[in-house]
N, C-alpha and C positions, 0 to 999 in steps of 0.2 A: 311184513315190511311196510313202513309208512309210505303213503302216497304223497305226491307232490302237494296236494291240497290239504294235507294233515296240518291242523293248527299248530301242533308242536313243532313240526318241521319248518313251518313258516316263521314261527317265533325264533327258532334257531337261526334261520337265514337272516332275519333282521339283526340278531346279535352279531353275526359275522360281518354284515355290512357296517354296523356301528364300530366294530373293532378295527376294520380295515380303513375306515374314514380317517382315523387319527391314531395309528399305532404309537403307544407310549406318549400320547398327547400331541404328536406332530403329524402333519399331513403325510399320507402315503407317498406323495410325490417327492418328499425329502429323501426317501430311501431308493427311489428309482428315478434318477435324473436324466436317463437316456433310454432309448429302445433296446435294452439289453436282451440277449438270448437268455431266457429264464427257464430254469428247470423247476417244476412243481413236484416235489418229492412226497410220496404218500406210502402208506402201508397196505399192501394188497389184501392181507387178511382182514383188516378193518374195512376196506373198500367193499368186499364181498358180503359183509354182514351188517353194515351200518349205513343207511341211506344218507346220513348227515354228511358223509365224506363227499359224495357226488355233488351235494348241494353246495358245500363249502368250496369245492373246486370251481363250480360255476360262478359263485360270487367272487372268488379270487381272480378268475380270468377276467371278469368284467371290470373289477377294480383296477387291475393292471392296465387294461385297455384304456381306462379313463385317464390314467396318468402317463400314457404315451408308450406302453409296451404292447404292440399289436399281438393278436392271438397267433399270427404266423411266426412270432419269435418266442412263443411259449410252448413247452412240451411237458408231458406228464411222465415221470419215472416211478413205477410202482415197485417198491421193494418187498422182498419176502425171503425167508430162510429156505434153503434147499429142502429142509425137513418139513416145512409147513404144508399141511394138506388144505388146499384152497379149492373149493368147489367151482368148476367151470370158470377159471380165471379169464379165458379168452372172451367169454360172453361179456364180462364186465369191461374189459379193455375195449371191445368193439362198441359197447353201449356208450362209453365216454367219448369215443371218437365221433360217434354219430351225434350225440347230444350237445357236445361242446366244440366240435370242429377243432379238436386239438390232436396232435400226434401223441400217442401213448405207447410206452415201451415197458416191457417187463424186465426187471433187473436180472442180469446174468452175472452171478458171482465169479464166473470164470473169465470175464472180460473186464479188466480193471487197469487203472493207471495209478501211479504213486503221487498222491496229492501233497505229501510231506511226511514228516516223521515226528514221533513224540520226543519228549526230552530224553527218554531212555533209548532212543534210536529205533523204535519200532516203526515200520512203514505204515502209513495210513493209505490203504488202497481202496479206491472208490470206483463205482461203475464207470466204464469208459464213456458212457453217454454224457457224463459230467465234465469231461475233458474240455469241451467247447463251450460249456455254460459260462455266461458272464455274471449270472446271479442265481442264487439258490433260494427257493421258498419251500419250507417244510410245512405240510398241512396234515393235521390229524389229531387224534386224541392225545391228551397230556394230563397226567395225574401225579401228584406227589403227596406223600404222607410220611410220617416219621419212619426213616429207614427204608423207604420204598419209592421208586419212580417207575412210571410206565409211560410209554410213548415219549412225546416231547423230544428230548435230546437224542433218544434212540432211533428216531425216524431217519437220521442221517447215518449214524453208526450205532448198531450193526445194520440198519435197514437197507442201505445200498452199498455196503462194503463187500470186499472180496472175502472168500472163505478164510484166507490167512488172517485178515484183520478181525474177522469175527472170532477166530480162535484166540487171537491175542487179547481181545476184550474178555473172553470167557476165562482165560488164564489169569487176568487181572482180578476178575470176580472171585475165582477160586482162592487167590492169594489174599485179597483184601475185602471181600464181600461186595455188597452193593455200592459202598462208598468208592471202592477201587474201580468198579465197572463204570460208574458215572464219571469219575475223574478222567478215565480213558476217553469216554465219549465227548466230554467237554474239551479235552485237549485235541481230539480229532477235529472239532469244529474250528479250532484256530487255524488249521491247515486248509480247510475248505469252509470259509465263513458263510453262515446262513444269513442272507440279507433280510429275510422275513420269516418268522415262525408264527403260524396261525394254529392255535390249539384250543381244545375244549375238554372239560371234565365230564364225568358221568351224568351230571345234571344239565349239561349243555351250556355251561358258562364259558364264554369265549374270551380269549386273550390274544393279543397280537403285538409284535414288536421285533426288534432285532434279535437274531438267534442268540448272540452272546448274552444279551440282557435277560431274555426269557429263560434260557437254559440255566443261567446262574440262579434265577429265582427258583427254579425247580430244586436245585441243590440246597438252597436255604430252607425251603419248605420241607425237605426230607431230613433236615438237621445235619447236612454235610458241609455247611459253610458258615 
């Protein structure tokens, strides 16, 4: 695992700071105009294996503080599938609490609320921790190539969705392939808008912007739009 002083990790952190300074060319403050209760949604599997996520969380927390969202109104929600085998997750959660002074919660697929419904009437059920959130920030890996998307839009759904919503997404994938699964995830975001998506690819190239805009870009890059 890379150390904090690793030049590669430091270069990545710089890229995160630059992306957060002006998401889509506008100051971050234009997206956060009040001290909103803000959920920082991440993927626990990624968190336990990639030190970049903890670094991005630290940069994100600091950037939000600078635009008026105090750390006391920020919390981390770590999503994972019930089938995921994640080594020592509580150690990672405790480490983030200590390092960033943020509340950190592990997603529970059994505790959910209905954020809305798809056009087909399927309920979009998300972690109950998001019920009180006034803003959502998705932070993590995001990659798109022809016919394929990883991370990015999926950080929200299925990342912090209920078991029933996960099953609905998989049913859509079985019916219409990756295009159908991605369409379901994008439709879910309309019911729980992502105020900021901060993502990076395998080479550490960082992008940031409104979830709607960024997730649509993933769809285009995959050839689905």
